[in-house]
N, C-alpha and C positions, 0 to 999 in steps of 0.2 A: 393500590395507588398507581402502580405501573399500568395496570389495565385501564384505569380511569384516564390516565394521560394519553394512552394510545387511542381510546375511543373518542375522547374529546378532540384530539388533533385530527383523527380520521373523519369525523362527522361534523366538525365545526361547532361542537358544544362548548359551553363554559360552565365550570362547576359553580353551583349556587353556594350560599353562605353556609348551609348545613353540611355540605360535602367538604368545604374547606375547614370547617370546625372539626369534622371527623378526622381529617388528615392530621390536623394539629394534635388531636387527642392521641391518635395512633403513634405519632412521633414521640410523644411523652411517655409511652408505655415501655417499660424496660425490656419486654420480650421482643420488641420490634427488631432490635439489632441482632437477634439470634438467627435471622435468616442466613442460610448458608451461602458461601461464595458461589457455589455452583448454581443455586437458585437465582441469585442476583444476575449472574452471567446469562442465564437462560432468558431472564426478563429483558436484559439489554439486547440479546439477539432478536427477540420479538419486536422490541421498540425500533431497532435499526432497520427492520424489514418493512416498516410502515412507509407509505408514500410521502408523508410529511414528517419524517423522523426528526428533523431539526426541532420542530415544535414540541414533539414528545419529550426530548431531552431538556429543552428549555423549561418546560413546565415542571418536570421532575426536580430540576435544580432550584427553581424558584420556590416550589413547595417545601423544599428541604427533605425530599424523599431520600436523598443520598447526600452524605457529607463528603463524598470522595472528590467532588469537583465544585468549582464555583463558576459563575457566568459573568464574563466581561465581553467587551467588544471583540477582542481577538477570538475568543472561543465561539461566539456567535457567528463570526465570519468563517471559521474553520468548519462549523457544523453546516452552514449553508453551502460551503464549497464541497463538503463531503457528499451532500445530496446531488450536486451537479456531477461529481465524479461517478457516483453510483449509477445515475441515469445514463451517463455516457458508456460506462462499462457494460450495462445491460444491452444497450443498442448496438455496441460493437462486438458483443459475444465474448467479452473478457470476464473471466471468473474472478470476482472480488468478494471477500467476506464482508458484508455490510456492518457486522458487529465490530470487527477489528477496525474497520474504517471509522466508525463512530467513536470508538475508544481513542483512536489516534487524534481525532478532532478535539476530544474533550481534554486530552492531556498534553498536546503539543505546547511547548514553551513553558511548561511547568517545572518547578524544581525536581531534581532527580529523586529526592526523598519522597515527595508527594506522589510521583509516578509509581515508585516501588510500593508505597502504601496502597495505592489503588489496585495494583496487580496482586498484592498479598490478599487484600480483602475479597477479591474475586476468585481467589484460590487458583489462579492461573500458574501453571508450571510447564516445564518441558518446552517443546517446540513452539507452542502458541505464545508463551511468555518471551522466548528468545526473539521471535519475530517482532513482537510489539516493542520490546526494548530497542531493537535495531531501528525501528521506525522513529523513535524519539530522538535519534541522533541524525536526523535527515537535513538539518540546516545547511551544512557544508555541501551536501549533494545538490540541494536546490540551487545554491549559488553557482556551483560548477556548471550546471545545466543551463544557466542563463548566459554563458559565454557566447559572444557574437559569432566567433569562428570555431565551430565544433563539427567535425565530420560525423556522419551517421555511425561509422565504426567506433569513434571516440565516445559518442553517446552510449552506444551499446556496451562498450567496455566498462564504463562507469556503472551502468545499471546491472550488467551481468554480475558484478562484484558485490552488489547490494541485495539485501533481502527485499522481497516484494513489498513488505510493509514500509520499508524505507523509501521505495519508489512512490508509494501512495502518499506518504507523509511529505515527500518532496513536492509532489503535485499540490498538496494543500498549501504548502509554504511558498511555492514558486510563483513566478510571473508567467505571462502568456507564453514566452518562448520555452521555458522549462516545461510547462504543461503540454505544449504541442509535442515536444520531444518524448516525454514520458508516455503519452498516448500512442505515439508512433511505435515506441518500443514494445509496449504491452500488447498492442493489436497486431504488429507486423514484425518489428525488428528482432525480437528474441527468437522468433521461429525460423529465421533465415539460416540455412545450412548450405555447405558446399554440395555440388552434385557428385563429386568424387567421394568415394568411401576410403576408409583406412586401408582396405585390401587393394584398392586401386593405386593408392600412394605407394604401397610396398612394391607393386608390380612396376611402378615407374622408377624405382630405385631409392625411395626414401628409406633410411635405415629403421629397423624396428625400434620401438621405445619412444622416448619423449619427442623425438623429431617428427613423428607422425602427428602427434597432437599439435605441435608448432605449425606444421604445414597446413593442417585443417584450419587452424586459427587464422593463418595468413590468407587462405582462400575465402574464409568467411568475411574477413575485413574487406577484401576486394569486392565481394558480392554486395556487401552493405553500402559500399561507396559507389556502386554503379558499374563496377567492372566484372570480369569473369562471367559473362552472360551465357556461356555455353560450356559443355564438357571439354570441347577442343581448347577453348581459351583457358580453362582451368589447367589442362595438361601443360600448356605452354608456360603458364605461371609457375607450375611446379618445377619444370625443367630449368627455368631461369633461376628459381630459388635455390635449386640444388647446385647449379653452376656458381652462383654468387657466394654460397656458403653461409648465407644469412640464417639466423635462427628464428626469424619472425617476418 
């Protein structure tokens, strides 16, 4: 069934009456539900890698091949948006797991119990499960990133504290401004680092310990916001920071 949905979407085919009857018969067979969670997750990975993944998942839900999700207007929009995000990520050289992205699109806005049931059925545990659960809570993050006045450092601060799945889910849920900010962060912002190192800061008189990290954070925020363009400027900022006694 998963293979049929993939090929039909990839090649523009439509299943005939006999194929649809066979699908219905398979769904009535008791052993169908014995498929392992790992096997289902592998099929989701293959489906999510298709050029027209949205059509694959829409077909599977319509056929009843999975009872984990249903299809409504919001889910269709999330699936379409996930395709757009996946295409952007590939063109920008940003590593994104298409299967995780598809699962986010299928479960966003659903009750927590339904989400947990989906993750249980797919036998997802450990870090993959934690990432996806974090993504389900992305509504507040999307709203924060829509704020009109938000410096690049503030955008980065919010996204640094979130799991990547939460950033992807916030992109699916957010408006144009939030999406632009998330794309900037994924492609550029999260890689910004000060030119000075921790060793350089110690040589400038920053005490060992937490204040080294605080100084590096201060420099990074300045760089994100367009300041500290050179090593000399970073040195001056550190000297001012030490004189002022600020912690950030």
